[in-house]
N, C-alpha and C positions, 0 to 999 in steps of 0.2 A: 503493499500500499505506499502512496506517496506521503513524503512528509509535508505538510501545508505549514508555511510560516506566515506571520506578519512582518512583510517588507518596507511598509511605509505608514504614517499616519499625518493627517492634516488638521488645521483646525482654523474655523470662519469664526471671529469674534467681532460683532458689531462695533462700531465706531462711538456709540453714546450708552453711558452708563448713569445708573441711578444709586445715589448712597441711599441709607438709612435716612438719614436728615433729612435729604428732600421728600422722600417717600413718605414719611411721618408728617411732616408739614402738609402735604396736598392732603394723606388721607384726614387728618386732624381738621384740616379745614372743612374737608366733606362731612364729618360728624357733627362739628358746630353749625352748620347749614342745616343738615338734617333735623337735628334735634330742634332748632329754632322754628323751623317751617312746621313741626309737628308737635310744638310745645303743647298745645290744649288737648291733644290727642294722648300724648305721654303723660300729663297731668290726670287724665281720665281713666288711664290704665289700660287703655286699647291699643297704643303703640309702645314699644319698649325703644326708650333711648338707648342710642348707641355709645360704645366706651371709646374714647381716643386711644390712640396706641403710643409707643415709644420706641427709643432706639434701644433701652436697654432691655423690655420686653422681647424684640426682635432678635437681639441677639442671644439672650439666656436660652431664648426657645429653639434656635436653629443653628447658631454661629456664622449667619449670613450677615454681611456689611456691606455688599452693594450688589448688583446684578447689571449684566449688558442688555441692551434693547434693541429692536430694530429703529424704534422711534420713540423719544421720552416725553416731547411736549404735550400730545394728547394725553397722557398717562398722568403726569405732572399738574393736569387743568382739573380742579374738583371739579366742574361742570361737565366733565366729559369722563376723564377717567378711563381711557382707551387709545392706544396708537391712532395716530392719521396716516395711514398710507393709502394711497388711490390705489382702485381696481387698476389692472394693466389690460391691456388689448389680449386677444388669444395669440396674436403674431409676436407677441413680446415675451420675453423668457420669464416664467413666474418666479415669485420672490424665494420661495422654497429652493427652486431650482438654480436661481442665482448664487444661493450660500453653498448649495451644494458643489456647484464648479468650482468657485474659490479655494474650499476646502481641499475637493479633489486634485485641483492641481498642485498645491502643496505636498498631498500624500504622494502623488506621480512624480514627482521633481525628487522628494526623498528616496523613494523607491528605484527612482532611476527606469521609470516606465513611461511609454507613451501611448497615446490610445490605441494603437493596433496591436497592443501587448495584452489587452483586456478583453475578456470575452463575456462578462456578465457584472449587470450594477444592479444593485439592491439598497433601495434606499428604505431605512428601517427606524420608524419614529413614533411618536405616541399621538399624532395629529396629521394631516393631510390637509392642503388647503383645497383642495378638490376630489370628488369621486374619481374621475378619469379624465383624458388616459393616465396611464401611471408618472408619477412624479418620475420613477427611475428611466422610464423612456425618454421623457424629456431631457432627463439628463444626459442619457445615453446620445442622444441626438446631438447637444450642444457641444459635447465632449468629441463626437465624430468616432465614437466607438460603435463596432460591428459586435455580432452577438445578441443578446437579449438582457432584458432589464425586468424588474418588478419589485412591488413595493408589500410592504409588512408592517404590522402593529404591533407591538407586545408593551406597549407603553414604555415605562423606564426602563427596562430590561432589552428594548430593541436591539440594541448594538451588540450584546451577547448572544443574542437568539441569530442575529444577522451572521457574526462571524461564523457559528457552527454551521450556518447553511452555507457558508462560503467554503469551509474545511470541506464539506460533502460534495459540493461541486469540482473543487480541486482534485480531490482523492478519487472521485468517481470518473475523471477524466472530462467532464462536461464543461469544465473553463480551465483555463491555464492560469490565469489572474482575475480575481473577483474585487470588484471595489465597491464597498461597504460605505453608506452615507448615511447620518443620523442629523437632518435638519431641523433644529426644534426652537420653532418659535411660537415658546410657550405661553409669552405674554399674550397671544391672542385668543387662549382659553383658560386665564386666569381672572378669579373676582377680583380687581384692585377694590372693590368696596368692602371686602370681607376681612373683620381685623384679624382671624386666627390663619389667612392665608394669603395674605396681599404680597405678603414680602417674598414668598416662598421661591418664584421662579426667575429665571434669565432666559435671554436666548444665545445660541450659538450652534455651531454645525461642525462635527467631525466627519472625519474622513479615514478608512481602514482600508488596506490593500493587501489581500490574503492570496499567496500564491503557492505553487510546488516550491520545494527548499532548492532543487536543481534550476532552477531560473531565478532565483533571487540574489542580486546581486549588490545590493545597495548596503550601507553601514549602519542600518537602523533594522536586523532582521532578528524576528524572535520565533523560535520553534514552538509551534502549538504542539502541546503534549497531549492533552487532554483537554472534552469539554463537556459538561451536565447541566442540564435544563431541567427546570420543574414549574408547572402550575398548578394552583390551587384556588377557584373560585371565591372569590367575597366581593361583597358591594362596598367595601369601607373605603377604597378609592375609586370612585364613578365619574362619569362625563355624560350625559344623558343627550348631547348634542348629536344630530343626525339628519339624514333626508325625509327620515317620515314625521320630524316634527310638526310639519306643517298640516297633518292631518288633523291634529287638535289646537287651535289656533289660541286656547286657554295656558298652553304651555311655552309657548314662545319667547324669549327673552328672561324667563324665569333663572332664578340662580343655580337650578340644576343642570344647566345648560352649559355649563362652565365647571371646571374643576372643582371637586369639593371631597372632603376626606374626614373621616373619623379618625383624627392624628392618633390619640393614645392607646386604642385599640390597634391602628396598623404597628406602633412601635412596640406593642406587646407580642403581635403576631410573628413580626418580619423578621425583628432582629435575630431570634432564636432561629428560625428557618434558614436564613441566610448563613448563620454561622456553621450551621449542621451541614449546608450544602458546600460550602469551602472546604470542610473537613474530609466531606464524603470524596469530593472532586481529586483532591490532593490525593487522600489514598487510593482512590482508583488509578491515579497515576503511576503508582507505585512507589510514593512518596512521604515522606513525615512532613508535618506543619512547621516543625524547626528547621528544614530544609529551604523553605519560602522567605524569600529575604525581603520582599515587597508586596502588598496589598492596596489594589487600584479598584476602591470601592466606589458603588454609585453615591453622588454626591448631593443627597436630599436632606440629610440633619446631621450635624457635627456629633450630637450626643448620641445619635444612632450608630455612626462609625465608631465611636468610643467602646460603645458595650459589643460591637459585634467583634471589633478588634479583642477586647478583652474574652471574650468568650471563645475566639478561635484560639487564642494564644497561650490562654490562662494567665494572663499579667496585661497591664497596659502596656498599649505600642509604644516603642520609640520613636522617637523624632524620625521622620523619614522612613519609617515601615508602613504607614499607611497615611499617604498624603493627601491633602486637603488643599483643596481648590475652591468650595464652596463660599468660603468666605467673598471671594471676589467676582466668582461667575452665580453664585445661589445656585439652586437646583436646575440643572438644564436637561432635565429627564434624559433620557438614553444617551444623549453626548457626555454625561457627567464624568463616569468612569474612563473613558477615552482621553478626555482632557487630561484628566489626571495621569492616565498612562504615557500622553502625548508629551508632557512638561517634566515628568518625574521617572523617565526609564533610561535616557540617553546615560548618564552618569553610571550604569551598573555593567559592570565588565563580563565579558564572555562567560558563559556554563553558571550565571546566577538564576534563579526562579523566582517566578512571581505569580500572583493570581489577579486577573479581572473579575470582579463580582459584580453585577447591577441585579436590582429588585425593586418591585414597585407593582404599581396597579396588576389585577388579574386574580389573586397575587400571581407574580411571575419572578423568577430566580435565573441568573444565568452566569456561570462561572466557567473561565476559560484558565488553564494554565500553560503558561510560557517559562521559553529557556531561552535566555542570551546566547545569539550565537556568536 
């Protein structure tokens, strides 16, 4: 069986960033106006007053200090609180495809690949901006890649599930090289008016090239030793937006058509599941956890990652063992673990081992064990 490797990664980071201070200022202005407009109903007990947020609350709850977004002015307008991005004509490159192309070109450069070397494009993320045609096929066309492309959605686990699909395509001979892309414009499905979640997400796009070891020539090669995937249905992270919404007008625009979660339940359920998956995947690869030098975890919440690391290692992780990028990027859904890998892997010498692990809605968990070549 062919040895599959990660030969290059790429990262697109939006130019605009929102600090916690900016976010809180806007959110609290909205809260103040809402409470003033509904003062009589609040006094009568028919409407619940909204609570203001704070920088201290956000950082304690999540570890997040800022996030990148495609457009910030609309989000920071208390009368709007959503980005202003004009629709594009069908003949123009779509927004998600555009950020895919940017990340892909960086990954291809790092891997020393051209469009002629790639046979498959897989766009895997938590939300697509349209139903069809597939985003992957548009990206394939924009990059001039032959072969085929398709989309998949496993929410925050989409990148690791995508890597597994890429490994299967390479090992079966279906593709010489696979381009996996994670274009996460999470600002589009975040409820910026919800105190418990308005700070969670940020925008970014990552790219991964998976190919056979005998064709990989770049300086950023990682052998994929094993992969393991798991899903278990839960409503604790959910988004009901979809094409059937118009069948019932009463639901259009309701909060359930955006991201929502029961955070405490997610924390309680997912942390032990993710830790067990990491240990199981490492064992299945014939290795010991003590041999793993670095864990690139899904970047949803600092407290989750601290606990998962502790459950896996039996101790607190040392600095550098489980790199954190969510303080700067926030939760970028499926892109998060790959951003951590992209930014915090080049320093590792040949022969060292690591685990990429993502987890999220579904529930879904994906693990990839890698070894530096």
